[in-house]
PAZAVEX-253783 format. One record per residue (C-alpha): x, y, z; residue number from 1. Coordinates in steps of 0.05 Angstrom, whole numbers, plus 5000, padded with zeros to 4 digits. Example, Ala and Ser with C-alpha at 12.3 -4.5 7.8 and 13.67 -1.06 7.14 Angstrom:
% PAZAVEX-253783
+------+------+------+-----+
!   xx !   yy !   zz ! num !
+------+------+------+-----+
! 5246 ! 4910 ! 5156 !   1 !
! 5273 ! 4979 ! 5143 !   2 !
+------+------+------+-----+
This chain:
% PAZAVEX-253783
+------+------+------+-----+
!   xx !   yy !   zz ! num !
+------+------+------+-----+
! 8602 ! 7448 ! 5807 !   1 !
! 8608 ! 7495 ! 5871 !   2 !
! 8649 ! 7463 ! 5922 !   3 !
! 8613 ! 7453 ! 5986 !   4 !
! 8645 ! 7492 ! 6050 !   5 !
! 8638 ! 7479 ! 6117 !   6 !
! 8581 ! 7527 ! 6133 !   7 !
! 8536 ! 7488 ! 6075 !   8 !
! 8564 ! 7420 ! 6106 !   9 !
! 8540 ! 7439 ! 6173 !  10 !
! 8473 ! 7469 ! 6148 !  11 !
! 8451 ! 7409 ! 6120 !  12 !
! 8476 ! 7363 ! 6177 !  13 !
! 8429 ! 7401 ! 6229 !  14 !
! 8367 ! 7388 ! 6173 !  15 !
! 8376 ! 7324 ! 6166 !  16 !
! 8393 ! 7307 ! 6237 !  17 !
! 8328 ! 7344 ! 6251 !  18 !
! 8285 ! 7307 ! 6200 !  19 !
! 8312 ! 7235 ! 6213 !  20 !
! 8307 ! 7248 ! 6298 !  21 !
! 8233 ! 7266 ! 6284 !  22 !
! 8222 ! 7202 ! 6263 !  23 !
! 8269 ! 7176 ! 6314 !  24 !
! 8227 ! 7199 ! 6373 !  25 !
! 8171 ! 7168 ! 6347 !  26 !
! 8201 ! 7104 ! 6367 !  27 !
! 8224 ! 7125 ! 6425 !  28 !
! 8294 ! 7137 ! 6405 !  29 !
! 8331 ! 7197 ! 6424 !  30 !
! 8324 ! 7244 ! 6365 !  31 !
! 8409 ! 7264 ! 6370 !  32 !
! 8415 ! 7187 ! 6351 !  33 !
! 8404 ! 7214 ! 6280 !  34 !
! 8476 ! 7251 ! 6282 !  35 !
! 8511 ! 7185 ! 6294 !  36 !
! 8469 ! 7150 ! 6244 !  37 !
! 8491 ! 7201 ! 6190 !  38 !
! 8565 ! 7200 ! 6211 !  39 !
! 8557 ! 7122 ! 6200 !  40 !
! 8535 ! 7127 ! 6130 !  41 !
! 8587 ! 7179 ! 6116 !  42 !
! 8642 ! 7131 ! 6144 !  43 !
! 8616 ! 7085 ! 6088 !  44 !
! 8622 ! 7131 ! 6033 !  45 !
! 8642 ! 7217 ! 6056 !  46 !
! 8644 ! 7258 ! 5998 !  47 !
! 8653 ! 7304 ! 6049 !  48 !
! 8724 ! 7275 ! 6074 !  49 !
! 8761 ! 7351 ! 6065 !  50 !
! 8715 ! 7375 ! 6110 !  51 !
! 8711 ! 7324 ! 6167 !  52 !
! 8783 ! 7312 ! 6171 !  53 !
! 8784 ! 7390 ! 6178 !  54 !
! 8819 ! 7423 ! 6241 !  55 !
! 8760 ! 7460 ! 6252 !  56 !
! 8705 ! 7406 ! 6252 !  57 !
! 8748 ! 7367 ! 6292 !  58 !
! 8755 ! 7434 ! 6340 !  59 !
! 8675 ! 7435 ! 6345 !  60 !
! 8673 ! 7361 ! 6357 !  61 !
! 8726 ! 7359 ! 6413 !  62 !
! 8675 ! 7416 ! 6440 !  63 !
! 8612 ! 7377 ! 6430 !  64 !
! 8651 ! 7322 ! 6485 !  65 !
! 8669 ! 7369 ! 6535 !  66 !
! 8601 ! 7405 ! 6531 !  67 !
! 8571 ! 7341 ! 6539 !  68 !
! 8620 ! 7315 ! 6597 !  69 !
! 8609 ! 7388 ! 6630 !  70 !
! 8533 ! 7374 ! 6627 !  71 !
! 8534 ! 7308 ! 6666 !  72 !
! 8574 ! 7333 ! 6707 !  73 !
! 8526 ! 7388 ! 6719 !  74 !
! 8471 ! 7345 ! 6736 !  75 !
! 8503 ! 7299 ! 6783 !  76 !
! 8489 ! 7322 ! 6853 !  77 !
! 8535 ! 7300 ! 6908 !  78 !
! 8485 ! 7300 ! 6964 !  79 !
! 8423 ! 7261 ! 6930 !  80 !
! 8475 ! 7205 ! 6916 !  81 !
! 8485 ! 7198 ! 6987 !  82 !
! 8419 ! 7188 ! 6995 !  83 !
! 8401 ! 7124 ! 6952 !  84 !
! 8370 ! 7066 ! 6974 !  85 !
! 8398 ! 6997 ! 6987 !  86 !
! 8361 ! 6967 ! 6932 !  87 !
! 8394 ! 7023 ! 6882 !  88 !
! 8465 ! 7017 ! 6918 !  89 !
! 8461 ! 6936 ! 6911 !  90 !
! 8445 ! 6938 ! 6839 !  91 !
! 8494 ! 6987 ! 6819 !  92 !
! 8547 ! 6955 ! 6849 !  93 !
! 8525 ! 6878 ! 6826 !  94 !
! 8518 ! 6904 ! 6754 !  95 !
! 8585 ! 6939 ! 6752 !  96 !
! 8620 ! 6879 ! 6784 !  97 !
! 8581 ! 6829 ! 6736 !  98 !
! 8588 ! 6874 ! 6674 !  99 !
! 8662 ! 6891 ! 6685 ! 100 !
! 8680 ! 6813 ! 6692 ! 101 !
! 8643 ! 6782 ! 6638 ! 102 !
! 8654 ! 6831 ! 6588 ! 103 !
! 8724 ! 6843 ! 6610 ! 104 !
! 8739 ! 6768 ! 6599 ! 105 !
! 8705 ! 6775 ! 6522 ! 106 !
! 8740 ! 6845 ! 6502 ! 107 !
! 8808 ! 6814 ! 6525 ! 108 !
! 8793 ! 6755 ! 6483 ! 109 !
! 8759 ! 6774 ! 6427 ! 110 !
! 8817 ! 6833 ! 6414 ! 111 !
! 8874 ! 6814 ! 6452 ! 112 !
! 8870 ! 6883 ! 6496 ! 113 !
! 8911 ! 6885 ! 6561 ! 114 !
! 8862 ! 6865 ! 6618 ! 115 !
! 8868 ! 6938 ! 6647 ! 116 !
! 8842 ! 6971 ! 6585 ! 117 !
! 8793 ! 6897 ! 6575 ! 118 !
! 8761 ! 6920 ! 6643 ! 119 !
! 8760 ! 7000 ! 6632 ! 120 !
! 8724 ! 6983 ! 6566 ! 121 !
! 8673 ! 6936 ! 6600 ! 122 !
! 8668 ! 6976 ! 6656 ! 123 !
! 8644 ! 7039 ! 6613 ! 124 !
! 8585 ! 6994 ! 6574 ! 125 !
! 8566 ! 6964 ! 6645 ! 126 !
! 8534 ! 7036 ! 6663 ! 127 !
! 8467 ! 7057 ! 6642 ! 128 !
! 8440 ! 7111 ! 6593 ! 129 !
! 8384 ! 7125 ! 6639 ! 130 !
! 8368 ! 7190 ! 6597 ! 131 !
! 8342 ! 7146 ! 6538 ! 132 !
! 8283 ! 7107 ! 6586 ! 133 !
! 8263 ! 7172 ! 6617 ! 134 !
! 8216 ! 7204 ! 6564 ! 135 !
! 8185 ! 7124 ! 6567 ! 136 !
! 8179 ! 7123 ! 6639 ! 137 !
! 8140 ! 7204 ! 6643 ! 138 !
! 8099 ! 7182 ! 6578 ! 139 !
! 8073 ! 7119 ! 6624 ! 140 !
! 8072 ! 7158 ! 6681 ! 141 !
! 8114 ! 7111 ! 6723 ! 142 !
! 8176 ! 7157 ! 6743 ! 143 !
! 8156 ! 7158 ! 6816 ! 144 !
! 8136 ! 7081 ! 6821 ! 145 !
! 8190 ! 7039 ! 6853 ! 146 !
! 8209 ! 7015 ! 6774 ! 147 !
! 8215 ! 7088 ! 6758 ! 148 !
! 8253 ! 7111 ! 6816 ! 149 !
! 8302 ! 7046 ! 6818 ! 150 !
! 8325 ! 7061 ! 6746 ! 151 !
! 8331 ! 7122 ! 6750 ! 152 !
! 8370 ! 7112 ! 6819 ! 153 !
! 8421 ! 7067 ! 6793 ! 154 !
! 8438 ! 7107 ! 6725 ! 155 !
! 8441 ! 7165 ! 6764 ! 156 !
! 8498 ! 7122 ! 6818 ! 157 !
! 8536 ! 7092 ! 6764 ! 158 !
! 8553 ! 7167 ! 6749 ! 159 !
! 8602 ! 7159 ! 6816 ! 160 !
! 8637 ! 7094 ! 6770 ! 161 !
! 8644 ! 7132 ! 6702 ! 162 !
! 8685 ! 7189 ! 6739 ! 163 !
! 8726 ! 7137 ! 6763 ! 164 !
! 8737 ! 7110 ! 6696 ! 165 !
! 8745 ! 7178 ! 6671 ! 166 !
! 8798 ! 7190 ! 6731 ! 167 !
! 8840 ! 7129 ! 6712 ! 168 !
! 8838 ! 7136 ! 6636 ! 169 !
! 8864 ! 7205 ! 6653 ! 170 !
! 8920 ! 7177 ! 6688 ! 171 !
! 8932 ! 7126 ! 6635 ! 172 !
! 8934 ! 7175 ! 6580 ! 173 !
! 8989 ! 7213 ! 6614 ! 174 !
! 9033 ! 7153 ! 6618 ! 175 !
! 9021 ! 7128 ! 6556 ! 176 !
! 9074 ! 7126 ! 6509 ! 177 !
! 9038 ! 7163 ! 6453 ! 178 !
! 9016 ! 7220 ! 6491 ! 179 !
! 9090 ! 7245 ! 6495 ! 180 !
! 9085 ! 7259 ! 6569 ! 181 !
! 9127 ! 7210 ! 6631 ! 182 !
! 9078 ! 7222 ! 6686 ! 183 !
! 9130 ! 7214 ! 6739 ! 184 !
! 9190 ! 7254 ! 6704 ! 185 !
! 9144 ! 7317 ! 6678 ! 186 !
! 9131 ! 7363 ! 6735 ! 187 !
! 9076 ! 7400 ! 6698 ! 188 !
! 9031 ! 7343 ! 6688 ! 189 !
! 9032 ! 7336 ! 6763 ! 190 !
! 9019 ! 7409 ! 6775 ! 191 !
! 8959 ! 7401 ! 6729 ! 192 !
! 8926 ! 7342 ! 6754 ! 193 !
! 8932 ! 7375 ! 6829 ! 194 !
! 8905 ! 7439 ! 6806 ! 195 !
! 8850 ! 7403 ! 6781 ! 196 !
! 8834 ! 7381 ! 6841 ! 197 !
! 8843 ! 7444 ! 6883 ! 198 !
! 8807 ! 7476 ! 6837 ! 199 !
! 8748 ! 7424 ! 6851 ! 200 !
! 8753 ! 7423 ! 6919 ! 201 !
! 8757 ! 7501 ! 6925 ! 202 !
! 8697 ! 7515 ! 6891 ! 203 !
! 8656 ! 7459 ! 6934 ! 204 !
! 8685 ! 7483 ! 6992 ! 205 !
! 8659 ! 7562 ! 6976 ! 206 !
! 8591 ! 7540 ! 6968 ! 207 !
! 8564 ! 7584 ! 7029 ! 208 !
! 8609 ! 7641 ! 6986 ! 209 !
! 8575 ! 7625 ! 6925 ! 210 !
! 8511 ! 7642 ! 6952 ! 211 !
! 8525 ! 7722 ! 6962 ! 212 !
! 8555 ! 7723 ! 6886 ! 213 !
! 8509 ! 7764 ! 6846 ! 214 !
! 8489 ! 7738 ! 6785 ! 215 !
! 8446 ! 7792 ! 6758 ! 216 !
! 8424 ! 7758 ! 6689 ! 217 !
! 8427 ! 7705 ! 6647 ! 218 !
! 8476 ! 7722 ! 6605 ! 219 !
! 8526 ! 7735 ! 6668 ! 220 !
! 8515 ! 7671 ! 6702 ! 221 !
! 8523 ! 7635 ! 6632 ! 222 !
! 8591 ! 7682 ! 6622 ! 223 !
! 8617 ! 7656 ! 6689 ! 224 !
! 8591 ! 7588 ! 6676 ! 225 !
! 8645 ! 7583 ! 6611 ! 226 !
! 8686 ! 7613 ! 6653 ! 227 !
! 8694 ! 7555 ! 6695 ! 228 !
! 8687 ! 7506 ! 6641 ! 229 !
! 8744 ! 7535 ! 6599 ! 230 !
! 8793 ! 7544 ! 6660 ! 231 !
! 8786 ! 7476 ! 6674 ! 232 !
! 8802 ! 7457 ! 6610 ! 233 !
! 8854 ! 7490 ! 6599 ! 234 !
! 8886 ! 7463 ! 6667 ! 235 !
! 8871 ! 7393 ! 6645 ! 236 !
! 8903 ! 7399 ! 6567 ! 237 !
! 8962 ! 7402 ! 6607 ! 238 !
! 8957 ! 7334 ! 6631 ! 239 !
! 8922 ! 7301 ! 6575 ! 240 !
! 8866 ! 7294 ! 6623 ! 241 !
! 8809 ! 7358 ! 6588 ! 242 !
! 8752 ! 7307 ! 6595 ! 243 !
! 8765 ! 7296 ! 6662 ! 244 !
! 8766 ! 7368 ! 6673 ! 245 !
! 8701 ! 7379 ! 6635 ! 246 !
! 8664 ! 7330 ! 6680 ! 247 !
! 8698 ! 7362 ! 6750 ! 248 !
! 8680 ! 7434 ! 6725 ! 249 !
! 8604 ! 7411 ! 6718 ! 250 !
! 8612 ! 7386 ! 6786 ! 251 !
! 8642 ! 7440 ! 6821 ! 252 !
! 8590 ! 7494 ! 6787 ! 253 !
! 8532 ! 7462 ! 6813 ! 254 !
! 8557 ! 7458 ! 6879 ! 255 !
! 8586 ! 7527 ! 6882 ! 256 !
! 8528 ! 7564 ! 6856 ! 257 !
! 8456 ! 7581 ! 6882 ! 258 !
! 8400 ! 7530 ! 6869 ! 259 !
! 8364 ! 7581 ! 6833 ! 260 !
! 8417 ! 7605 ! 6791 ! 261 !
! 8430 ! 7531 ! 6765 ! 262 !
! 8359 ! 7539 ! 6740 ! 263 !
! 8367 ! 7601 ! 6702 ! 264 !
! 8420 ! 7577 ! 6662 ! 265 !
! 8404 ! 7497 ! 6656 ! 266 !
! 8371 ! 7498 ! 6600 ! 267 !
! 8411 ! 7555 ! 6567 ! 268 !
! 8477 ! 7512 ! 6577 ! 269 !
! 8437 ! 7451 ! 6548 ! 270 !
! 8403 ! 7487 ! 6485 ! 271 !
! 8480 ! 7509 ! 6468 ! 272 !
! 8504 ! 7427 ! 6472 ! 273 !
! 8452 ! 7396 ! 6445 ! 274 !
! 8427 ! 7451 ! 6399 ! 275 !
! 8501 ! 7458 ! 6369 ! 276 !
! 8560 ! 7418 ! 6393 ! 277 !
! 8528 ! 7345 ! 6410 ! 278 !
! 8505 ! 7334 ! 6342 ! 279 !
! 8572 ! 7353 ! 6307 ! 280 !
! 8601 ! 7308 ! 6376 ! 281 !
! 8562 ! 7240 ! 6348 ! 282 !
! 8567 ! 7258 ! 6276 ! 283 !
! 8648 ! 7248 ! 6289 ! 284 !
! 8634 ! 7184 ! 6325 ! 285 !
! 8593 ! 7157 ! 6272 ! 286 !
! 8647 ! 7178 ! 6222 ! 287 !
! 8708 ! 7132 ! 6255 ! 288 !
! 8662 ! 7069 ! 6245 ! 289 !
! 8694 ! 7019 ! 6214 ! 290 !
! 8630 ! 6997 ! 6171 ! 291 !
! 8669 ! 6940 ! 6133 ! 292 !
! 8685 ! 6904 ! 6200 ! 293 !
! 8616 ! 6908 ! 6234 ! 294 !
! 8587 ! 6883 ! 6165 ! 295 !
! 8640 ! 6832 ! 6167 ! 296 !
! 8645 ! 6811 ! 6241 ! 297 !
! 8565 ! 6801 ! 6262 ! 298 !
! 8581 ! 6748 ! 6309 ! 299 !
! 8634 ! 6785 ! 6353 ! 300 !
! 8580 ! 6836 ! 6361 ! 301 !
! 8530 ! 6791 ! 6382 ! 302 !
! 8574 ! 6761 ! 6436 ! 303 !
! 8583 ! 6831 ! 6466 ! 304 !
! 8512 ! 6840 ! 6461 ! 305 !
! 8492 ! 6775 ! 6500 ! 306 !
! 8547 ! 6784 ! 6551 ! 307 !
! 8527 ! 6854 ! 6569 ! 308 !
! 8457 ! 6834 ! 6576 ! 309 !
! 8468 ! 6781 ! 6619 ! 310 !
! 8495 ! 6817 ! 6668 ! 311 !
! 8452 ! 6869 ! 6672 ! 312 !
! 8392 ! 6819 ! 6678 ! 313 !
! 8423 ! 6777 ! 6726 ! 314 !
! 8437 ! 6841 ! 6764 ! 315 !
! 8370 ! 6867 ! 6767 ! 316 !
! 8330 ! 6802 ! 6775 ! 317 !
! 8384 ! 6785 ! 6835 ! 318 !
! 8374 ! 6853 ! 6866 ! 319 !
! 8298 ! 6872 ! 6849 ! 320 !
! 8259 ! 6802 ! 6857 ! 321 !
! 8242 ! 6818 ! 6933 ! 322 !
! 8214 ! 6890 ! 6925 ! 323 !
! 8198 ! 6889 ! 6847 ! 324 !
! 8171 ! 6821 ! 6840 ! 325 !
! 8191 ! 6771 ! 6781 ! 326 !
! 8166 ! 6814 ! 6721 ! 327 !
! 8183 ! 6880 ! 6751 ! 328 !
! 8251 ! 6852 ! 6763 ! 329 !
! 8264 ! 6830 ! 6691 ! 330 !
! 8240 ! 6899 ! 6667 ! 331 !
! 8284 ! 6934 ! 6716 ! 332 !
! 8344 ! 6891 ! 6686 ! 333 !
! 8315 ! 6899 ! 6615 ! 334 !
! 8314 ! 6983 ! 6630 ! 335 !
! 8388 ! 6985 ! 6657 ! 336 !
! 8414 ! 6950 ! 6589 ! 337 !
! 8405 ! 7014 ! 6558 ! 338 !
! 8466 ! 7049 ! 6533 ! 339 !
! 8488 ! 7107 ! 6494 ! 340 !
! 8506 ! 7163 ! 6552 ! 341 !
! 8583 ! 7172 ! 6574 ! 342 !
! 8601 ! 7104 ! 6554 ! 343 !
! 8606 ! 7126 ! 6479 ! 344 !
! 8647 ! 7189 ! 6505 ! 345 !
! 8699 ! 7140 ! 6546 ! 346 !
! 8708 ! 7089 ! 6485 ! 347 !
! 8717 ! 7151 ! 6436 ! 348 !
! 8775 ! 7179 ! 6491 ! 349 !
! 8801 ! 7112 ! 6489 ! 350 !
! 8801 ! 7109 ! 6420 ! 351 !
! 8824 ! 7172 ! 6401 ! 352 !
! 8882 ! 7165 ! 6445 ! 353 !
! 8897 ! 7097 ! 6412 ! 354 !
! 8890 ! 7054 ! 6473 ! 355 !
! 8837 ! 7013 ! 6435 ! 356 !
! 8838 ! 6998 ! 6364 ! 357 !
! 8779 ! 7011 ! 6310 ! 358 !
! 8763 ! 6946 ! 6306 ! 359 !
! 8730 ! 6946 ! 6392 ! 360 !
! 8713 ! 7020 ! 6374 ! 361 !
! 8661 ! 6998 ! 6322 ! 362 !
! 8639 ! 6931 ! 6354 ! 363 !
! 8621 ! 6975 ! 6420 ! 364 !
! 8587 ! 7028 ! 6379 ! 365 !
! 8546 ! 6983 ! 6344 ! 366 !
! 8524 ! 6938 ! 6400 ! 367 !
! 8500 ! 7004 ! 6432 ! 368 !
! 8463 ! 7023 ! 6372 ! 369 !
! 8431 ! 6956 ! 6375 ! 370 !
! 8411 ! 6962 ! 6453 ! 371 !
! 8385 ! 7037 ! 6435 ! 372 !
! 8339 ! 7012 ! 6384 ! 373 !
! 8318 ! 6947 ! 6416 ! 374 !
! 8308 ! 6967 ! 6489 ! 375 !
! 8266 ! 7026 ! 6488 ! 376 !
! 8225 ! 6987 ! 6442 ! 377 !
! 8217 ! 6925 ! 6479 ! 378 !
! 8211 ! 6960 ! 6555 ! 379 !
! 8156 ! 6994 ! 6531 ! 380 !
! 8121 ! 6930 ! 6499 ! 381 !
! 8125 ! 6895 ! 6567 ! 382 !
! 8110 ! 6956 ! 6611 ! 383 !
! 8038 ! 6951 ! 6575 ! 384 !
! 8035 ! 6876 ! 6570 ! 385 !
! 8049 ! 6861 ! 6639 ! 386 !
! 8010 ! 6916 ! 6664 ! 387 !
! 8058 ! 6959 ! 6697 ! 388 !
! 8031 ! 7022 ! 6652 ! 389 !
! 7966 ! 7037 ! 6616 ! 390 !
! 7959 ! 7042 ! 6536 ! 391 !
! 7942 ! 7115 ! 6528 ! 392 !
! 7910 ! 7089 ! 6453 ! 393 !
! 7863 ! 7046 ! 6494 ! 394 !
! 7845 ! 7086 ! 6550 ! 395 !
! 7817 ! 7142 ! 6501 ! 396 !
! 7775 ! 7087 ! 6465 ! 397 !
! 7744 ! 7073 ! 6524 ! 398 !
! 7731 ! 7133 ! 6546 ! 399 !
! 7695 ! 7152 ! 6475 ! 400 !
! 7650 ! 7094 ! 6492 ! 401 !
! 7627 ! 7112 ! 6554 ! 402 !
! 7619 ! 7186 ! 6537 ! 403 !
+------+------+------+-----+
């Protein structure tokens, strides 16, 4: 039998991701989710362990994580953050606080993790994966309604807390015994963190100078973007903070570059990330799941789902009832419950650095899987049932009868 090499394995992975992804999109699930499902299957029985455990595969997977963080940072508009309405700010703060308290308590007592790590994990999955709901909001033409804008606004504003979590994780990793780094005694780590901060401030402050840069073509602009990303990554590695560096590089580049140049390369960067690197990253997340634990401990996963849902529904109802109405506020809370965004990356970093164990990692990812499947379907059904949107099929049939 001819052994499978890395290229054949990647070819099969991309084909399966494409085919399964097309089916998932029909039920409002992002196609990229199919890569995680493939990884979960391989976690149960993996005949390609020699490939998936290789340094090359691991390197590509890490690049996928860094590119995802770069894009997240690249899409954060600091000016727009300052313009968010009262509803969005109140909802985000209440959602983060309630989710962190409830989730932190559940994680601490269920898995025996420290209070700090429990709070960080809870904070990470208290955030919103708004990208999953945007296609639904767009399909039902409610993006520009109060409900649509509230969901997108909270999903954008909570990026601030995701950045905060990454900063804290970067500091913890630098002082954690397993990293081999002592932040108080290692001058190089301090210098690395300082240079990262300095580079970020420098590029943000040079925004006006960025207008004078002559990016003559898409390839040259793309090369400059890669230069910034890998410069930040290189500096961040000295302090075990490459994930934070990737995020900061995206924020810095967006602020520095002229708007027309940002639009020039945005699609190219996303195509490179989601078309190649991101599927490998999500495949690696699936590969690290403890499927036996997930099957053996459904009650634990259910508790995490209930705790997370209570926090989101409570926040959405309290802050949205006055402006969105009772049904609107419930839909608001359900929409906020969707995950599978930066939180997966944060959990993966904590797991890779040994700050959380396999059972907790598997339970969090499994609960995210449930949310990713259930929330879009439930949200779509309630939108139609409560007449926040019109069913396109019904509208088409009624138009045909009239004609």
